[in-house]
Backbone atoms as SQL, in Angstrom:
CREATE TABLE atoms (id INTEGER PRIMARY KEY, chain TEXT, resi INTEGER, resn TEXT, atom TEXT, x REAL, y REAL, z REAL);
INSERT INTO atoms VALUES
  (1, 'A', 1, 'MET', 'N', 63.361, 81.118, 94.303),
  (2, 'A', 1, 'MET', 'CA', 62.028, 81.881, 94.666),
  (3, 'A', 1, 'MET', 'C', 62.054, 82.472, 95.927),
  (4, 'A', 2, 'PRO', 'N', 61.895, 83.794, 95.968),
  (5, 'A', 2, 'PRO', 'CA', 61.773, 84.584, 97.061),
  (6, 'A', 2, 'PRO', 'C', 60.584, 83.936, 97.949),
  (7, 'A', 3, 'THR', 'N', 60.781, 84.206, 99.366),
  (8, 'A', 3, 'THR', 'CA', 59.738, 83.657, 100.562),
  (9, 'A', 3, 'THR', 'C', 58.517, 84.498, 100.321),
  (10, 'A', 4, 'GLN', 'N', 58.530, 85.574, 99.947),
  (11, 'A', 4, 'GLN', 'CA', 57.541, 86.655, 99.962),
  (12, 'A', 4, 'GLN', 'C', 57.180, 87.315, 98.777),
  (13, 'A', 5, 'PRO', 'N', 55.947, 87.338, 98.673),
  (14, 'A', 5, 'PRO', 'CA', 55.404, 87.727, 97.377),
  (15, 'A', 5, 'PRO', 'C', 55.454, 89.143, 97.041),
  (16, 'A', 6, 'LEU', 'N', 55.803, 89.441, 95.561),
  (17, 'A', 6, 'LEU', 'CA', 56.017, 90.973, 95.310),
  (18, 'A', 6, 'LEU', 'C', 55.212, 91.857, 95.522),
  (19, 'A', 7, 'ARG', 'N', 55.711, 92.802, 96.575),
  (20, 'A', 7, 'ARG', 'CA', 54.202, 94.039, 96.748),
  (21, 'A', 7, 'ARG', 'C', 54.883, 95.423, 96.660),
  (22, 'A', 8, 'ARG', 'N', 56.198, 95.653, 96.815),
  (23, 'A', 8, 'ARG', 'CA', 56.604, 97.181, 96.584),
  (24, 'A', 8, 'ARG', 'C', 57.629, 97.368, 95.612),
  (25, 'A', 9, 'ILE', 'N', 57.164, 97.961, 94.564),
  (26, 'A', 9, 'ILE', 'CA', 58.165, 98.278, 93.389),
  (27, 'A', 9, 'ILE', 'C', 58.469, 99.746, 93.536),
  (28, 'A', 10, 'CYS', 'N', 59.617, 100.130, 93.158),
  (29, 'A', 10, 'CYS', 'CA', 60.362, 101.686, 93.133),
  (30, 'A', 10, 'CYS', 'C', 60.638, 101.589, 91.390),
  (31, 'A', 11, 'CYS', 'N', 59.832, 102.538, 90.563),
  (32, 'A', 11, 'CYS', 'CA', 60.141, 102.593, 89.142),
  (33, 'A', 11, 'CYS', 'C', 60.851, 103.864, 88.950),
  (34, 'A', 12, 'VAL', 'N', 61.906, 103.922, 88.471),
  (35, 'A', 12, 'VAL', 'CA', 62.756, 105.115, 88.049),
  (36, 'A', 12, 'VAL', 'C', 62.647, 105.220, 86.634),
  (37, 'A', 13, 'GLU', 'N', 62.227, 106.024, 86.266),
  (38, 'A', 13, 'GLU', 'CA', 61.493, 106.305, 84.622),
  (39, 'A', 13, 'GLU', 'C', 61.179, 108.006, 84.507),
  (40, 'A', 14, 'ASP', 'N', 62.059, 108.456, 83.383),
  (41, 'A', 14, 'ASP', 'CA', 61.953, 109.755, 82.975),
  (42, 'A', 14, 'ASP', 'C', 60.468, 110.107, 82.458),
  (43, 'A', 15, 'ASP', 'N', 59.858, 109.423, 81.893),
  (44, 'A', 15, 'ASP', 'CA', 58.856, 109.896, 80.962),
  (45, 'A', 15, 'ASP', 'C', 57.543, 109.990, 81.523),
  (46, 'A', 16, 'ASP', 'N', 56.728, 110.813, 82.008),
  (47, 'A', 16, 'ASP', 'CA', 55.749, 111.185, 82.830),
  (48, 'A', 16, 'ASP', 'C', 54.453, 110.294, 82.401),
  (49, 'A', 17, 'ASP', 'N', 54.457, 110.196, 80.918),
  (50, 'A', 17, 'ASP', 'CA', 53.167, 109.374, 80.490),
  (51, 'A', 17, 'ASP', 'C', 53.600, 107.616, 80.798),
  (52, 'A', 18, 'ILE', 'N', 54.781, 107.400, 81.065),
  (53, 'A', 18, 'ILE', 'CA', 55.087, 105.955, 81.094),
  (54, 'A', 18, 'ILE', 'C', 54.959, 105.605, 82.560),
  (55, 'A', 19, 'ARG', 'N', 55.561, 106.556, 83.246),
  (56, 'A', 19, 'ARG', 'CA', 55.092, 106.393, 85.008),
  (57, 'A', 19, 'ARG', 'C', 54.012, 106.334, 85.272),
  (58, 'A', 20, 'ARG', 'N', 52.900, 107.447, 84.814),
  (59, 'A', 20, 'ARG', 'CA', 51.475, 107.118, 84.830),
  (60, 'A', 20, 'ARG', 'C', 51.065, 105.794, 84.667),
  (61, 'A', 21, 'ILE', 'N', 51.240, 105.027, 83.442),
  (62, 'A', 21, 'ILE', 'CA', 51.004, 103.960, 82.985),
  (63, 'A', 21, 'ILE', 'C', 51.648, 102.813, 83.713),
  (64, 'A', 22, 'MET', 'N', 52.296, 103.060, 84.413),
  (65, 'A', 22, 'MET', 'CA', 53.430, 101.841, 85.033),
  (66, 'A', 22, 'MET', 'C', 52.440, 101.714, 86.565),
  (67, 'A', 23, 'ARG', 'N', 52.177, 103.380, 87.050),
  (68, 'A', 23, 'ARG', 'CA', 51.547, 103.387, 88.272),
  (69, 'A', 23, 'ARG', 'C', 50.031, 102.689, 88.123),
  (70, 'A', 24, 'LEU', 'N', 49.294, 102.971, 87.037),
  (71, 'A', 24, 'LEU', 'CA', 48.042, 102.503, 86.766),
  (72, 'A', 24, 'LEU', 'C', 48.037, 100.630, 86.668),
  (73, 'A', 25, 'SER', 'N', 48.818, 100.223, 86.123),
  (74, 'A', 25, 'SER', 'CA', 49.486, 99.150, 85.935),
  (75, 'A', 25, 'SER', 'C', 49.703, 98.360, 87.175),
  (76, 'A', 26, 'LEU', 'N', 50.695, 98.790, 87.665),
  (77, 'A', 26, 'LEU', 'CA', 51.001, 98.154, 89.020),
  (78, 'A', 26, 'LEU', 'C', 50.016, 98.068, 90.232),
  (79, 'A', 27, 'GLU', 'N', 49.552, 99.448, 90.566),
  (80, 'A', 27, 'GLU', 'CA', 48.367, 99.463, 91.502),
  (81, 'A', 27, 'GLU', 'C', 47.413, 98.823, 91.168),
  (82, 'A', 28, 'ARG', 'N', 46.619, 99.147, 90.134),
  (83, 'A', 28, 'ARG', 'CA', 45.327, 99.002, 89.906),
  (84, 'A', 28, 'ARG', 'C', 45.152, 97.300, 89.457),
  (85, 'A', 29, 'ILE', 'N', 45.804, 96.855, 88.502),
  (86, 'A', 29, 'ILE', 'CA', 46.039, 95.445, 87.970),
  (87, 'A', 29, 'ILE', 'C', 46.622, 94.469, 89.093),
  (88, 'A', 30, 'GLY', 'N', 48.220, 95.159, 89.224),
  (89, 'A', 30, 'GLY', 'CA', 48.889, 94.031, 89.851),
  (90, 'A', 30, 'GLY', 'C', 48.879, 94.397, 91.632),
  (91, 'A', 31, 'LYS', 'N', 47.990, 95.479, 92.221),
  (92, 'A', 31, 'LYS', 'CA', 47.835, 95.395, 93.336),
  (93, 'A', 31, 'LYS', 'C', 48.963, 95.531, 94.391),
  (94, 'A', 32, 'MET', 'N', 49.782, 96.291, 93.737),
  (95, 'A', 32, 'MET', 'CA', 51.323, 96.647, 94.338),
  (96, 'A', 32, 'MET', 'C', 51.257, 98.108, 94.937),
  (97, 'A', 33, 'THR', 'N', 52.183, 98.168, 95.644),
  (98, 'A', 33, 'THR', 'CA', 52.445, 99.406, 96.262),
  (99, 'A', 33, 'THR', 'C', 53.531, 99.909, 95.488),
  (100, 'A', 34, 'VAL', 'N', 53.500, 101.512, 94.840),
  (101, 'A', 34, 'VAL', 'CA', 54.471, 101.816, 93.792),
  (102, 'A', 34, 'VAL', 'C', 54.972, 103.354, 94.022),
  (103, 'A', 35, 'ASP', 'N', 56.664, 103.601, 94.186),
  (104, 'A', 35, 'ASP', 'CA', 57.109, 104.586, 94.474),
  (105, 'A', 35, 'ASP', 'C', 57.782, 105.042, 93.170),
  (106, 'A', 36, 'LEU', 'N', 57.343, 106.313, 92.495),
  (107, 'A', 36, 'LEU', 'CA', 57.495, 106.443, 91.200),
  (108, 'A', 36, 'LEU', 'C', 58.926, 107.386, 91.371),
  (109, 'A', 37, 'VAL', 'N', 59.903, 107.562, 90.370),
  (110, 'A', 37, 'VAL', 'CA', 60.812, 108.502, 90.846),
  (111, 'A', 37, 'VAL', 'C', 61.264, 108.448, 89.379),
  (112, 'A', 38, 'ALA', 'N', 61.158, 110.318, 88.871),
  (113, 'A', 38, 'ALA', 'CA', 61.215, 111.051, 87.525),
  (114, 'A', 38, 'ALA', 'C', 62.889, 111.238, 87.372),
  (115, 'A', 39, 'ASP', 'N', 63.372, 111.326, 88.414),
  (116, 'A', 39, 'ASP', 'CA', 65.095, 111.742, 88.152),
  (117, 'A', 39, 'ASP', 'C', 65.856, 110.779, 88.937),
  (118, 'A', 40, 'PRO', 'N', 66.788, 110.215, 88.028),
  (119, 'A', 40, 'PRO', 'CA', 67.629, 109.297, 88.481),
  (120, 'A', 40, 'PRO', 'C', 68.521, 109.726, 89.714),
  (121, 'A', 41, 'ALA', 'N', 68.925, 110.695, 89.530),
  (122, 'A', 41, 'ALA', 'CA', 69.815, 111.517, 90.833),
  (123, 'A', 41, 'ALA', 'C', 68.998, 111.269, 92.232),
  (124, 'A', 42, 'LEU', 'N', 67.607, 111.290, 92.286),
  (125, 'A', 42, 'LEU', 'CA', 66.922, 111.245, 93.478),
  (126, 'A', 42, 'LEU', 'C', 66.742, 109.657, 94.045),
  (127, 'A', 43, 'ALA', 'N', 66.852, 108.625, 93.063),
  (128, 'A', 43, 'ALA', 'CA', 66.322, 107.439, 93.312),
  (129, 'A', 43, 'ALA', 'C', 66.973, 106.608, 94.023),
  (130, 'A', 44, 'ILE', 'N', 68.272, 106.941, 94.594),
  (131, 'A', 44, 'ILE', 'CA', 68.629, 106.108, 95.524),
  (132, 'A', 44, 'ILE', 'C', 68.375, 106.255, 97.059),
  (133, 'A', 45, 'ASP', 'N', 68.005, 107.464, 97.128),
  (134, 'A', 45, 'ASP', 'CA', 67.645, 108.317, 98.188),
  (135, 'A', 45, 'ASP', 'C', 66.053, 107.621, 98.105),
  (136, 'A', 46, 'SER', 'N', 65.279, 107.578, 97.247),
  (137, 'A', 46, 'SER', 'CA', 64.093, 107.066, 97.706),
  (138, 'A', 46, 'SER', 'C', 63.879, 105.663, 97.680),
  (139, 'A', 47, 'MET', 'N', 64.894, 105.093, 96.917),
  (140, 'A', 47, 'MET', 'CA', 64.721, 103.639, 97.437),
  (141, 'A', 47, 'MET', 'C', 65.209, 103.133, 98.788),
  (142, 'A', 48, 'ILE', 'N', 65.782, 103.884, 99.236),
  (143, 'A', 48, 'ILE', 'CA', 66.264, 103.813, 100.724),
  (144, 'A', 48, 'ILE', 'C', 65.283, 104.085, 101.690),
  (145, 'A', 49, 'ALA', 'N', 64.341, 105.313, 101.446),
  (146, 'A', 49, 'ALA', 'CA', 63.398, 105.324, 102.281),
  (147, 'A', 49, 'ALA', 'C', 62.193, 104.445, 101.743),
  (148, 'A', 50, 'PHE', 'N', 61.669, 104.164, 100.512),
  (149, 'A', 50, 'PHE', 'CA', 60.684, 103.644, 100.413),
  (150, 'A', 50, 'PHE', 'C', 61.129, 101.551, 100.638),
  (151, 'A', 51, 'ARG', 'N', 61.987, 101.165, 100.159),
  (152, 'A', 51, 'ARG', 'CA', 62.302, 99.721, 100.759),
  (153, 'A', 51, 'ARG', 'C', 61.306, 99.021, 99.793),
  (154, 'A', 52, 'PRO', 'N', 61.775, 99.018, 98.533),
  (155, 'A', 52, 'PRO', 'CA', 61.234, 98.308, 97.519),
  (156, 'A', 52, 'PRO', 'C', 61.459, 96.804, 97.645),
  (157, 'A', 53, 'ASP', 'N', 60.705, 95.994, 97.145),
  (158, 'A', 53, 'ASP', 'CA', 61.365, 94.687, 97.091),
  (159, 'A', 53, 'ASP', 'C', 62.074, 94.542, 95.586),
  (160, 'A', 54, 'LEU', 'N', 61.483, 95.391, 94.639),
  (161, 'A', 54, 'LEU', 'CA', 62.173, 95.456, 93.303),
  (162, 'A', 54, 'LEU', 'C', 62.067, 96.560, 92.689),
  (163, 'A', 55, 'VAL', 'N', 63.049, 96.864, 92.008),
  (164, 'A', 55, 'VAL', 'CA', 63.385, 98.373, 91.237),
  (165, 'A', 55, 'VAL', 'C', 63.083, 97.972, 89.690),
  (166, 'A', 56, 'VAL', 'N', 62.603, 98.911, 89.028),
  (167, 'A', 56, 'VAL', 'CA', 62.083, 98.978, 87.497),
  (168, 'A', 56, 'VAL', 'C', 63.128, 100.182, 87.255),
  (169, 'A', 57, 'LEU', 'N', 64.150, 99.886, 86.368),
  (170, 'A', 57, 'LEU', 'CA', 64.784, 101.220, 85.643),
  (171, 'A', 57, 'LEU', 'C', 64.680, 101.295, 84.402),
  (172, 'A', 58, 'ASP', 'N', 64.324, 102.515, 83.896),
  (173, 'A', 58, 'ASP', 'CA', 64.509, 102.509, 82.499),
  (174, 'A', 58, 'ASP', 'C', 65.910, 102.879, 82.026),
  (175, 'A', 59, 'TRP', 'N', 66.087, 102.428, 80.767),
  (176, 'A', 59, 'TRP', 'CA', 67.607, 102.487, 80.327),
  (177, 'A', 59, 'TRP', 'C', 68.188, 104.030, 80.206),
  (178, 'A', 60, 'MET', 'N', 67.573, 104.397, 79.255),
  (179, 'A', 60, 'MET', 'CA', 68.169, 105.832, 79.042),
  (180, 'A', 60, 'MET', 'C', 67.228, 107.150, 79.384),
  (181, 'A', 61, 'MET', 'N', 68.140, 107.827, 80.286),
  (182, 'A', 61, 'MET', 'CA', 67.251, 108.867, 81.164),
  (183, 'A', 61, 'MET', 'C', 68.613, 109.755, 81.028),
  (184, 'A', 62, 'PRO', 'N', 67.828, 111.228, 80.977),
  (185, 'A', 62, 'PRO', 'CA', 68.993, 112.495, 81.195),
  (186, 'A', 62, 'PRO', 'C', 69.633, 112.218, 82.354),
  (187, 'A', 63, 'GLY', 'N', 70.979, 112.944, 82.507),
  (188, 'A', 63, 'GLY', 'CA', 71.807, 112.823, 83.468),
  (189, 'A', 63, 'GLY', 'C', 72.599, 111.479, 83.933),
  (190, 'A', 64, 'MET', 'N', 71.599, 110.728, 84.130),
  (191, 'A', 64, 'MET', 'CA', 72.184, 109.095, 84.260),
  (192, 'A', 64, 'MET', 'C', 71.279, 108.091, 83.999),
  (193, 'A', 65, 'ASP', 'N', 72.338, 107.350, 83.291),
  (194, 'A', 65, 'ASP', 'CA', 71.188, 106.250, 82.435),
  (195, 'A', 65, 'ASP', 'C', 71.152, 105.107, 83.435),
  (196, 'A', 66, 'GLY', 'N', 70.220, 104.130, 83.302),
  (197, 'A', 66, 'GLY', 'CA', 69.896, 102.941, 83.846),
  (198, 'A', 66, 'GLY', 'C', 70.935, 102.310, 84.401),
  (199, 'A', 67, 'PRO', 'N', 72.008, 101.857, 83.453),
  (200, 'A', 67, 'PRO', 'CA', 73.136, 101.196, 83.720),
  (201, 'A', 67, 'PRO', 'C', 73.983, 101.892, 85.158),
  (202, 'A', 68, 'ALA', 'N', 74.072, 103.200, 84.724),
  (203, 'A', 68, 'ALA', 'CA', 75.138, 103.868, 85.714),
  (204, 'A', 68, 'ALA', 'C', 74.160, 104.132, 86.910),
  (205, 'A', 69, 'LEU', 'N', 72.973, 104.264, 86.989),
  (206, 'A', 69, 'LEU', 'CA', 72.571, 103.681, 88.266),
  (207, 'A', 69, 'LEU', 'C', 72.612, 102.755, 89.198),
  (208, 'A', 70, 'LEU', 'N', 72.540, 101.502, 88.408),
  (209, 'A', 70, 'LEU', 'CA', 72.332, 100.540, 88.749),
  (210, 'A', 70, 'LEU', 'C', 73.837, 100.088, 89.191),
  (211, 'A', 71, 'ARG', 'N', 75.150, 100.831, 88.661),
  (212, 'A', 71, 'ARG', 'CA', 76.379, 100.581, 89.272),
  (213, 'A', 71, 'ARG', 'C', 76.614, 101.169, 90.691),
  (214, 'A', 72, 'LYS', 'N', 75.558, 102.095, 90.712),
  (215, 'A', 72, 'LYS', 'CA', 75.954, 102.919, 91.832),
  (216, 'A', 72, 'LYS', 'C', 75.156, 102.462, 92.991),
  (217, 'A', 73, 'MET', 'N', 73.827, 101.569, 92.683),
  (218, 'A', 73, 'MET', 'CA', 73.278, 100.969, 93.556),
  (219, 'A', 73, 'MET', 'C', 73.796, 99.689, 94.296),
  (220, 'A', 74, 'ARG', 'N', 74.842, 99.204, 93.424),
  (221, 'A', 74, 'ARG', 'CA', 75.557, 97.874, 93.941),
  (222, 'A', 74, 'ARG', 'C', 76.772, 98.544, 94.731),
  (223, 'A', 75, 'GLU', 'N', 77.102, 99.686, 94.849),
  (224, 'A', 75, 'GLU', 'CA', 78.071, 100.260, 95.497),
  (225, 'A', 75, 'GLU', 'C', 77.610, 100.464, 97.153),
  (226, 'A', 76, 'LEU', 'N', 76.092, 100.595, 97.189),
  (227, 'A', 76, 'LEU', 'CA', 76.064, 100.978, 98.550),
  (228, 'A', 76, 'LEU', 'C', 75.291, 99.834, 99.499),
  (229, 'A', 77, 'PRO', 'N', 75.375, 99.339, 100.500),
  (230, 'A', 77, 'PRO', 'CA', 74.884, 98.327, 101.130),
  (231, 'A', 77, 'PRO', 'C', 73.259, 98.585, 101.219),
  (232, 'A', 78, 'GLU', 'N', 72.793, 99.674, 101.368),
  (233, 'A', 78, 'GLU', 'CA', 71.159, 99.575, 101.233),
  (234, 'A', 78, 'GLU', 'C', 70.502, 99.596, 100.189),
  (235, 'A', 79, 'THR', 'N', 71.158, 99.515, 99.242),
  (236, 'A', 79, 'THR', 'CA', 70.585, 98.946, 97.583),
  (237, 'A', 79, 'THR', 'C', 71.540, 97.979, 96.743),
  (238, 'A', 80, 'ARG', 'N', 72.297, 97.197, 97.524),
  (239, 'A', 80, 'ARG', 'CA', 72.948, 96.815, 96.923),
  (240, 'A', 80, 'ARG', 'C', 72.370, 95.425, 96.231),
  (241, 'A', 81, 'ALA', 'N', 71.735, 94.794, 97.110),
  (242, 'A', 81, 'ALA', 'CA', 71.111, 93.824, 96.899),
  (243, 'A', 81, 'ALA', 'C', 69.555, 93.358, 95.903),
  (244, 'A', 82, 'LEU', 'N', 69.194, 94.619, 96.066),
  (245, 'A', 82, 'LEU', 'CA', 67.780, 94.837, 95.418),
  (246, 'A', 82, 'LEU', 'C', 67.689, 94.520, 93.726),
  (247, 'A', 83, 'PRO', 'N', 66.866, 93.511, 93.597),
  (248, 'A', 83, 'PRO', 'CA', 66.709, 93.191, 92.391),
  (249, 'A', 83, 'PRO', 'C', 66.272, 94.188, 91.241),
  (250, 'A', 84, 'VAL', 'N', 67.026, 94.298, 90.163),
  (251, 'A', 84, 'VAL', 'CA', 66.671, 95.216, 89.468),
  (252, 'A', 84, 'VAL', 'C', 66.096, 94.679, 87.695),
  (253, 'A', 85, 'VAL', 'N', 65.208, 95.515, 87.270),
  (254, 'A', 85, 'VAL', 'CA', 64.490, 94.619, 86.001),
  (255, 'A', 85, 'VAL', 'C', 64.451, 95.908, 85.313),
  (256, 'A', 86, 'PHE', 'N', 65.261, 96.123, 83.929),
  (257, 'A', 86, 'PHE', 'CA', 65.127, 97.219, 82.752),
  (258, 'A', 86, 'PHE', 'C', 63.999, 96.828, 81.934),
  (259, 'A', 87, 'VAL', 'N', 63.273, 98.495, 81.991),
  (260, 'A', 87, 'VAL', 'CA', 62.471, 98.301, 80.918),
  (261, 'A', 87, 'VAL', 'C', 62.762, 99.388, 79.714),
  (262, 'A', 88, 'THR', 'N', 63.114, 98.815, 78.461),
  (263, 'A', 88, 'THR', 'CA', 63.813, 99.483, 77.779),
  (264, 'A', 88, 'THR', 'C', 63.356, 99.294, 76.007),
  (265, 'A', 89, 'ALA', 'N', 63.600, 100.352, 75.716),
  (266, 'A', 89, 'ALA', 'CA', 63.422, 99.996, 73.730),
  (267, 'A', 89, 'ALA', 'C', 64.673, 99.546, 73.209),
  (268, 'A', 90, 'LYS', 'N', 65.839, 99.442, 74.136),
  (269, 'A', 90, 'LYS', 'CA', 66.851, 98.742, 73.695),
  (270, 'A', 90, 'LYS', 'C', 67.001, 97.321, 73.915),
  (271, 'A', 91, 'ALA', 'N', 66.902, 96.679, 72.966),
  (272, 'A', 91, 'ALA', 'CA', 66.718, 95.248, 72.802),
  (273, 'A', 91, 'ALA', 'C', 67.974, 94.569, 72.043),
  (274, 'A', 92, 'SER', 'N', 69.084, 95.010, 71.707),
  (275, 'A', 92, 'SER', 'CA', 69.764, 94.068, 70.937),
  (276, 'A', 92, 'SER', 'C', 70.627, 93.162, 71.819),
  (277, 'A', 93, 'GLN', 'N', 71.087, 92.075, 71.364),
  (278, 'A', 93, 'GLN', 'CA', 71.432, 90.904, 72.208),
  (279, 'A', 93, 'GLN', 'C', 72.674, 91.546, 72.740),
  (280, 'A', 94, 'ARG', 'N', 73.516, 92.117, 72.772),
  (281, 'A', 94, 'ARG', 'CA', 74.591, 92.708, 73.098),
  (282, 'A', 94, 'ARG', 'C', 74.428, 93.660, 74.483),
  (283, 'A', 95, 'GLU', 'N', 73.203, 94.367, 74.219),
  (284, 'A', 95, 'GLU', 'CA', 72.693, 95.318, 75.084),
  (285, 'A', 95, 'GLU', 'C', 72.345, 94.703, 76.270),
  (286, 'A', 96, 'LEU', 'N', 71.214, 93.848, 75.884),
  (287, 'A', 96, 'LEU', 'CA', 70.724, 92.911, 77.140),
  (288, 'A', 96, 'LEU', 'C', 71.877, 91.911, 77.964),
  (289, 'A', 97, 'ALA', 'N', 72.764, 91.414, 76.926),
  (290, 'A', 97, 'ALA', 'CA', 73.968, 90.891, 77.901),
  (291, 'A', 97, 'ALA', 'C', 74.496, 91.551, 78.614),
  (292, 'A', 98, 'GLU', 'N', 74.763, 92.975, 78.219),
  (293, 'A', 98, 'GLU', 'CA', 75.426, 94.152, 79.077),
  (294, 'A', 98, 'GLU', 'C', 74.593, 93.979, 80.354),
  (295, 'A', 99, 'LEU', 'N', 73.267, 94.214, 80.323),
  (296, 'A', 99, 'LEU', 'CA', 72.459, 94.375, 81.632),
  (297, 'A', 99, 'LEU', 'C', 72.848, 93.133, 82.427),
  (298, 'A', 100, 'ARG', 'N', 72.638, 92.055, 81.768),
  (299, 'A', 100, 'ARG', 'CA', 72.514, 90.616, 82.984),
  (300, 'A', 100, 'ARG', 'C', 73.853, 90.863, 83.223),
  (301, 'A', 101, 'ALA', 'N', 75.096, 91.198, 82.461),
  (302, 'A', 101, 'ALA', 'CA', 76.397, 91.460, 82.997),
  (303, 'A', 101, 'ALA', 'C', 76.555, 92.278, 84.460),
  (304, 'A', 102, 'LEU', 'N', 75.836, 93.316, 84.458),
  (305, 'A', 102, 'LEU', 'CA', 75.813, 94.182, 85.050),
  (306, 'A', 102, 'LEU', 'C', 75.153, 93.418, 86.543),
  (307, 'A', 103, 'GLY', 'N', 74.229, 92.762, 86.510),
  (308, 'A', 103, 'GLY', 'CA', 73.713, 91.689, 87.560),
  (309, 'A', 103, 'GLY', 'C', 71.854, 92.288, 87.328),
  (310, 'A', 104, 'ALA', 'N', 71.572, 92.579, 86.366),
  (311, 'A', 104, 'ALA', 'CA', 69.807, 92.973, 86.212),
  (312, 'A', 104, 'ALA', 'C', 69.146, 91.559, 86.203),
  (313, 'A', 105, 'ALA', 'N', 68.085, 91.440, 86.971),
  (314, 'A', 105, 'ALA', 'CA', 67.334, 90.339, 87.241),
  (315, 'A', 105, 'ALA', 'C', 66.547, 89.911, 85.674),
  (316, 'A', 106, 'GLY', 'N', 65.958, 90.612, 85.302),
  (317, 'A', 106, 'GLY', 'CA', 65.303, 90.710, 83.748),
  (318, 'A', 106, 'GLY', 'C', 65.175, 92.112, 83.212),
  (319, 'A', 107, 'THR', 'N', 64.682, 91.879, 81.951),
  (320, 'A', 107, 'THR', 'CA', 64.321, 93.026, 80.904),
  (321, 'A', 107, 'THR', 'C', 62.856, 92.814, 80.532),
  (322, 'A', 108, 'ILE', 'N', 62.339, 93.978, 80.150),
  (323, 'A', 108, 'ILE', 'CA', 60.847, 93.948, 79.498),
  (324, 'A', 108, 'ILE', 'C', 61.001, 94.984, 78.645),
  (325, 'A', 109, 'SER', 'N', 60.608, 94.577, 77.384),
  (326, 'A', 109, 'SER', 'CA', 60.520, 95.711, 76.275),
  (327, 'A', 109, 'SER', 'C', 59.678, 97.040, 76.133),
  (328, 'A', 110, 'LYS', 'N', 60.190, 97.846, 75.692),
  (329, 'A', 110, 'LYS', 'CA', 59.210, 99.005, 75.402),
  (330, 'A', 110, 'LYS', 'C', 58.805, 98.714, 73.824),
  (331, 'A', 111, 'PRO', 'N', 57.336, 99.318, 73.754),
  (332, 'A', 111, 'PRO', 'CA', 56.374, 99.225, 74.637),
  (333, 'A', 111, 'PRO', 'C', 55.995, 98.123, 75.258),
  (334, 'A', 112, 'PHE', 'N', 55.538, 98.289, 76.249),
  (335, 'A', 112, 'PHE', 'CA', 54.915, 97.101, 77.062),
  (336, 'A', 112, 'PHE', 'C', 53.454, 96.987, 77.194),
  (337, 'A', 113, 'ALA', 'N', 52.847, 95.892, 77.638),
  (338, 'A', 113, 'ALA', 'CA', 51.297, 95.868, 77.591),
  (339, 'A', 113, 'ALA', 'C', 50.916, 96.266, 78.994),
  (340, 'A', 114, 'PRO', 'N', 50.543, 97.189, 79.279),
  (341, 'A', 114, 'PRO', 'CA', 50.193, 97.434, 80.810),
  (342, 'A', 114, 'PRO', 'C', 49.340, 96.532, 81.476),
  (343, 'A', 115, 'LYS', 'N', 48.455, 95.714, 80.752),
  (344, 'A', 115, 'LYS', 'CA', 47.735, 94.586, 81.533),
  (345, 'A', 115, 'LYS', 'C', 48.440, 93.405, 82.022),
  (346, 'A', 116, 'ASP', 'N', 49.907, 93.242, 81.100),
  (347, 'A', 116, 'ASP', 'CA', 50.700, 92.231, 81.456),
  (348, 'A', 116, 'ASP', 'C', 52.038, 92.454, 82.377),
  (349, 'A', 117, 'LEU', 'N', 52.224, 93.915, 82.481),
  (350, 'A', 117, 'LEU', 'CA', 53.436, 94.139, 83.437),
  (351, 'A', 117, 'LEU', 'C', 53.139, 93.714, 84.525),
  (352, 'A', 118, 'PRO', 'N', 52.386, 93.275, 85.449),
  (353, 'A', 118, 'PRO', 'CA', 52.479, 93.030, 86.728),
  (354, 'A', 118, 'PRO', 'C', 52.905, 91.692, 86.886),
  (355, 'A', 119, 'GLU', 'N', 52.300, 90.855, 86.193),
  (356, 'A', 119, 'GLU', 'CA', 52.544, 89.264, 85.754),
  (357, 'A', 119, 'GLU', 'C', 54.310, 89.233, 85.091),
  (358, 'A', 120, 'GLN', 'N', 54.621, 89.900, 84.451),
  (359, 'A', 120, 'GLN', 'CA', 55.855, 90.209, 83.720),
  (360, 'A', 120, 'GLN', 'C', 56.959, 90.098, 84.939),
  (361, 'A', 121, 'LEU', 'N', 56.662, 90.911, 86.071),
  (362, 'A', 121, 'LEU', 'CA', 57.438, 91.398, 86.939),
  (363, 'A', 121, 'LEU', 'C', 57.499, 90.175, 87.927),
  (364, 'A', 122, 'ARG', 'N', 56.300, 89.802, 88.184),
  (365, 'A', 122, 'ARG', 'CA', 56.104, 88.603, 89.011),
  (366, 'A', 122, 'ARG', 'C', 56.642, 87.506, 88.629),
  (367, 'A', 123, 'ALA', 'N', 56.907, 87.075, 87.379),
  (368, 'A', 123, 'ALA', 'CA', 57.298, 86.147, 86.723),
  (369, 'A', 123, 'ALA', 'C', 59.214, 85.952, 87.077),
  (370, 'A', 124, 'ILE', 'N', 59.512, 87.403, 86.906),
  (371, 'A', 124, 'ILE', 'CA', 60.953, 87.619, 87.261),
  (372, 'A', 124, 'ILE', 'C', 61.374, 87.550, 88.650),
  (373, 'A', 125, 'TRP', 'N', 60.214, 88.181, 89.138),
  (374, 'A', 125, 'TRP', 'CA', 60.274, 87.891, 91.060),
  (375, 'A', 125, 'TRP', 'C', 60.472, 86.580, 91.150),
  (376, 'A', 126, 'ASN', 'N', 59.785, 85.728, 90.773),
  (377, 'A', 126, 'ASN', 'CA', 59.439, 84.155, 91.197),
  (378, 'A', 126, 'ASN', 'C', 60.711, 83.500, 90.593),
  (379, 'A', 127, 'ALA', 'N', 61.336, 84.183, 89.749),
  (380, 'A', 127, 'ALA', 'CA', 62.368, 83.389, 89.111),
  (381, 'A', 127, 'ALA', 'C', 63.874, 83.639, 89.845),
  (382, 'A', 128, 'LEU', 'N', 63.900, 84.393, 90.671),
  (383, 'A', 128, 'LEU', 'CA', 65.104, 84.912, 91.787),
  (384, 'A', 128, 'LEU', 'C', 65.431, 83.481, 92.500),
  (385, 'A', 129, 'PRO', 'N', 66.757, 83.770, 92.998),
  (386, 'A', 129, 'PRO', 'CA', 67.031, 82.718, 93.716),
  (387, 'A', 129, 'PRO', 'C', 66.472, 82.956, 95.054),
  (388, 'A', 130, 'GLU', 'N', 66.444, 82.090, 95.986),
  (389, 'A', 130, 'GLU', 'CA', 66.053, 82.261, 97.271),
  (390, 'A', 130, 'GLU', 'C', 67.126, 82.835, 98.001),
  (391, 'A', 131, 'GLU', 'N', 66.199, 83.593, 98.830),
  (392, 'A', 131, 'GLU', 'CA', 66.969, 84.757, 99.964),
  (393, 'A', 131, 'GLU', 'C', 67.834, 83.571, 100.773),
  (394, 'A', 132, 'LYS', 'N', 69.031, 84.560, 100.998),
  (395, 'A', 132, 'LYS', 'CA', 70.025, 83.654, 102.154),
  (396, 'A', 132, 'LYS', 'C', 69.769, 84.228, 103.619);
């Protein structure tokens, strides 16, 4: 379990409506600071500048999907250790196993309940191994 509470989240999601729902859910209900990124090509620069505790990635995005973005994150020292949670409508056991193999900390299925999203992310955060 991390020593600090979950406060800063970067959400990479191409759908405007889902980004709006994430912001409302995480800021109003979860009392978190949120950085929303619509274009996965801009996500890593945004993560480096924002310095999130946790990153939420959509699986299916134009140009670069979530797994490709996670692989890119793992190549860079600034983003290598960031915990990543996928929010996805893809939920087969094979696909979930693929995300775990890539190092995803967890997954949340779409559609998700906005009122539950902050607690779902906190539960994943609290299950992470202690920082070294």
